C-alpha positions in Angstrom: 0.1 -0.1 0.1 1.0 3.6 -0.5 1.4 5.8 2.8 2.2 9.3 2.2 4.4 9.0 -1.2 5.7 5.8 0.4 5.2 2.3 -0.7 5.1 0.3 2.5 4.9 -3.6 2.1 6.1 -6.7 4.0 8.1 -9.1 1.7 8.7 -12.3 3.6 10.4 -11.5 6.8 11.5 -8.1 5.7 9.6 -4.8 6.4 10.3 -2.6 3.4 9.8 1.3 2.9 10.2 2.7 -0.7 10.4 6.4 -1.1 8.2 7.4 -3.9 8.1 11.1 -5.0 10.9 11.3 -7.6 9.9 14.4 -9.1 10.4 16.2 -5.7 13.5 14.0 -5.2 11.9 12.0 -2.6 11.7 15.5 -0.2 10.0 14.3 2.6 6.5 15.8 3.4 4.9 15.6 7.1 2.6 12.4 6.2 5.7 10.5 4.9 7.6 10.9 8.3 4.4 10.0 10.1 4.1 7.0 7.8 7.3 6.1 8.5 7.1 6.6 12.1 3.6 4.6 12.5 5.7 1.6 10.4 8.7 1.4 12.6 6.3 1.2 15.7 4.2 -1.4 14.4 7.0 -3.7 13.2 9.1 -3.2 16.2 7.2 -5.8 18.2 6.0 -8.0 15.1 7.5 -11.0 15.2 7.4 -12.0 11.8 9.3 -8.9 11.0 13.2 -9.6 11.1 14.9 -6.7 9.5 13.6 -3.3 7.9 14.7 -1.7 4.6 14.5 1.8 3.2 15.1 3.0 -0.2 13.5 5.0 -3.0 12.3 4.5 -6.6 14.7 4.4 -9.3 15.7 8.2 -10.3 18.4 10.6 -9.0 17.9 10.6 -5.5 17.2 8.7 -2.0 16.2 11.8 -0.2 17.1 15.2 -1.1 15.9 16.5 2.3 12.5 17.8 3.8 9.8 20.0 1.9 11.8 22.9 2.4 9.0 25.0 0.1 5.9 23.6 2.4 8.0 24.5 5.4 8.7 28.3 4.2 4.9 28.6 3.1 3.7 27.4 6.5 6.4 29.3 8.5 5.4 32.6 6.5 1.9 32.0 7.4 1.9 31.3 10.9 1.1 27.9 10.3 1.9 25.4 13.3 2.5 22.3 10.6 5.8 23.8 10.1 7.0 23.0 13.8 4.8 20.1 13.8 6.8 18.8 10.7 10.3 18.8 12.7 8.3 17.6 15.8 7.5 14.6 13.9 10.8 14.1 11.4 13.1 14.1 14.8 10.6 11.6 16.5 11.1 9.3 13.5 14.7 9.9 13.8 14.8 8.9 16.9 12.7 5.9 16.3 15.2 4.8 13.5 18.1 5.1 16.3 16.7 3.1 18.7 14.3 0.2 16.4 15.6 -3.1 17.9 16.0 -4.8 14.8 18.4 -4.5 11.8 17.4 -1.0 9.8 19.0 -0.7 6.0 19.1 2.0 4.1 20.0 1.6 0.4 21.5 5.3 -0.5 21.6 5.2 -4.6 21.4 8.8 -4.9 21.5 11.9 -3.6 21.4 12.1 0.4 21.0 15.6 1.7 19.4 16.6 5.0 16.3 14.9 6.0 17.4 12.1 3.8 20.5 11.6 5.9 18.0 11.6 9.2 15.6 8.4 7.8 19.2 6.7 7.0 22.5 7.5 8.9 20.5 6.5 12.5 20.1 3.0 11.1 22.8 0.4 12.0 23.3 -0.4 7.8 24.0 2.6 5.5 24.8 1.4 2.0 26.2 3.8 -0.8 26.7 3.0 -4.3 28.8 4.9 -7.0 25.5 7.5 -7.2 25.7 8.4 -3.7 26.3 11.9 -3.1 25.7 13.4 0.3 25.5 16.6 1.7 24.3 18.5 4.7 23.7 21.8 3.1 21.4 23.7 5.7 23.8 26.5 6.4 23.2 27.7 2.6 19.4 28.3 3.5 20.0 30.2 6.4 19.2 27.0 8.5 21.6 24.8 10.6 22.2 20.8 9.9 19.4 19.1 12.1 17.5 15.8 12.1 20.2 14.8 14.6 23.4 16.0 12.7 24.4 17.5 16.0 24.9 14.1 17.1 26.6 12.3 14.1 28.9 15.1 12.6 30.7 15.8 16.0 31.5 12.1 15.9 33.0 11.6 12.5 36.7 11.4 12.7 38.9 14.4 13.9 37.2 17.9 12.3 35.5 16.1 9.6 32.0 16.7 11.0 32.5 20.6 11.5 34.0 21.0 8.2 30.8 19.4 6.3 28.4 20.9 8.8 29.6 24.4 8.1 30.6 24.1 4.4 27.5 21.8 3.0 30.4 20.3 1.1 29.0 17.4 -1.4 31.0 13.7 -0.9 30.8 10.5 -2.5 30.6 7.0 -1.4 34.7 6.6 -0.9 34.2 9.6 1.3 31.0 8.5 3.2 32.9 5.3 4.1 35.9 7.1 5.5 33.8 9.3 7.4 31.8 6.2 8.8 28.7 7.9 7.4 28.3 4.7 5.4 29.0 1.2 6.4 28.9 -0.3 3.3 29.9 0.1 -0.4 27.8 -2.2 -3.0 27.6 -1.0 -6.9 24.0 0.1 -7.7 23.9 -3.1 -10.0 23.7 -5.2 -7.2 21.7 -3.4 -5.2 18.5 -5.1 -6.0 20.0 -8.5 -4.7 19.9 -7.3 -1.4 16.0 -6.9 -0.5 15.1 -10.6 -1.5 17.8 -12.2 0.2 16.9 -10.4 3.5 13.2 -11.2 2.5 14.2 -14.7 2.9 15.5 -14.7 6.2 19.5 -14.2 5.4 21.4 -12.3 7.8 22.1 -8.6 7.0 26.0 -8.7 7.7 25.9 -12.4 5.8 24.3 -10.5 2.6 26.1 -7.1 2.9 29.3 -8.8 3.2 28.9 -10.8 0.3 28.1 -8.0 -1.9 30.6 -5.4 -0.7 33.0 -3.7 -2.6 35.8 -1.6 -2.0 35.8 2.1 -2.5 38.3 4.1 -4.5 40.5 6.5 -2.1 38.5 9.1 -0.2 39.3 12.4 -1.4 39.2 13.7 1.9 41.6 11.5 3.0 44.3 13.9 1.1 43.0 17.0 3.0 42.5 15.6 6.5 45.7 17.2 8.4 44.2 20.2 7.1 40.9 19.8 7.9 42.0 19.0 11.5 44.0 22.3 11.6 41.4 24.6 9.9 38.0 23.5 12.0 39.5 23.0 15.3 39.6 27.0 15.4 37.5 28.2 18.4 35.6 30.0 16.0 34.6 30.5 12.1 36.5 33.9 11.8 39.6 32.3 12.8 38.8 29.1 10.5 38.5 31.5 7.7 41.8 33.4 8.7 43.4 29.8 8.9 42.4 28.7 5.2 44.3 31.7 3.8 47.6 29.5 4.5 45.9 26.3 2.8 46.7 27.4 -0.6 44.1 26.7 -3.6 42.2 24.3 -1.7 41.9 26.8 1.2 40.6 29.3 -1.2 37.9 27.1 -2.6 36.8 26.5 1.0 36.8 29.8 2.1 34.7 30.8 -0.8 32.1 27.9 0.5 31.8 29.6 3.7 31.8 33.4 2.6 28.3 32.1 0.3 26.7 30.8 3.5 24.6 32.5 6.1 27.2 34.0 8.8 24.6 33.7 11.4 23.9 29.9 10.3 27.5 29.4 10.6 27.9 30.7 13.9 24.8 28.9 15.1 26.2 25.7 13.4 29.8 25.9 14.9 28.5 26.3 18.8 25.6 23.7 18.1 28.1 21.0 17.0 30.4 22.0 19.7 27.6 21.0 22.3 26.2 18.4 20.2 29.6 16.4 21.1 28.6 15.9 24.7 25.1 15.2 24.0 23.1 12.1 23.6 20.8 11.9 20.4 17.8 12.6 22.5 19.6 15.8 23.7 20.6 16.7 20.4 17.0 16.4 19.1 15.5 18.2 21.8 18.0 21.1 21.5 17.3 21.4 17.7 13.4 21.2 18.0 14.3 24.3 20.2 16.4 26.1 17.6 13.9 25.5 15.0 11.3 27.2 17.0 13.6 30.1 17.0 14.6 30.0 13.2 11.3 30.1 12.4 10.3 33.3 13.9 13.4 35.1 12.3 14.1 35.9 8.8 17.4 34.4 7.9 15.7 31.0 6.9 13.2 32.6 4.7 15.6 34.6 3.1 17.8 31.4 2.2 15.0 29.7 1.0 13.6 32.5 -1.3 17.0 32.6 -3.1 17.5 29.1 -3.4 14.0 27.8 -3.9 11.4 30.5 -4.7 13.0 33.1 -6.6 15.9 31.0 -7.6 18.1 34.0 -8.0 21.0 32.5 -5.6 21.6 36.0 -4.3 20.5 35.9 -0.6 20.7 38.6 1.5 22.2 38.0 4.8 21.3 39.8 7.7 23.3 40.5 9.4 25.7 40.2 6.5 29.1 39.1 7.7 30.5 37.2 10.6 31.9 40.2 12.4 28.5 41.8 12.4 27.0 38.4 14.2 27.8 39.2 17.8 27.9 36.2 20.6 25.0 37.9 22.3 23.1 37.0 18.9 23.8 33.3 19.0 23.3 33.3 22.6 19.7 34.2 22.0 19.2 31.1 20.0 20.4 28.8 22.8 18.8 30.7 26.0 15.3 29.1 25.4 
């Protein structure tokens, strides 16, 4: 059956969820989040279900995030569904993390924002050669959410800070290097996974038999520089350190310069705090920050520029890192 643009079925001992909104790159809607949460609650205690697999209909994306346009419209109108979306989504993220049975995500395509939320918290994240991962929220005046304040600080070294601030896209080799993917399987063999799980084979047995080696992770070449730069105590110091990193530093500095200064400082604070919280604490903090963000203007300007008008020219306010004070960021956290 189809529940909220999701094809839900039981195949043998496998519970299967297939995202089915390809024209929107499978962006999550409120009903989709609610449907996933409902199915996980039902399958948790169902003795006939031994594992759950989530994938997407063939196309460009696994899941490109949440339905930002709907959230934009709801938030501008003061519609409570704007906050409800995040509340349900975060409860879904938590349900995935605590699901007592194997949870397998097949990441064959774009994985951004909410797409990470329906995959990273599970025990098995299978990337293919088509996988492109990013947390691009600072580019729309937001922050890496869906529990990213938990999993990004737990990436090796300062890679999580780098990914969260810059929104850099990375492929399967980097996903394996950072631990965000647990396996690499070529897209041609992904279709072998569900039937074998449905027949009762163990997840480790199936994935280990299909897994291949990735190419060398591009991030590996910049690991020392990443740790050197993104260990700085503030974003401005990161920009200063990047000037000493040659062409690569200039490229990364340009990425940061295009992001919302408020989002950069907010994200930096959030990820440092998240390093000492459990997932429940991170999601609770993120939901409180969402309420604040939706009351401001930065998110709406970022979405306007990227999604509504598509002029790619957001007018951030404040416009520079120097103009964003510690007190400005304190107000997000003093809730």
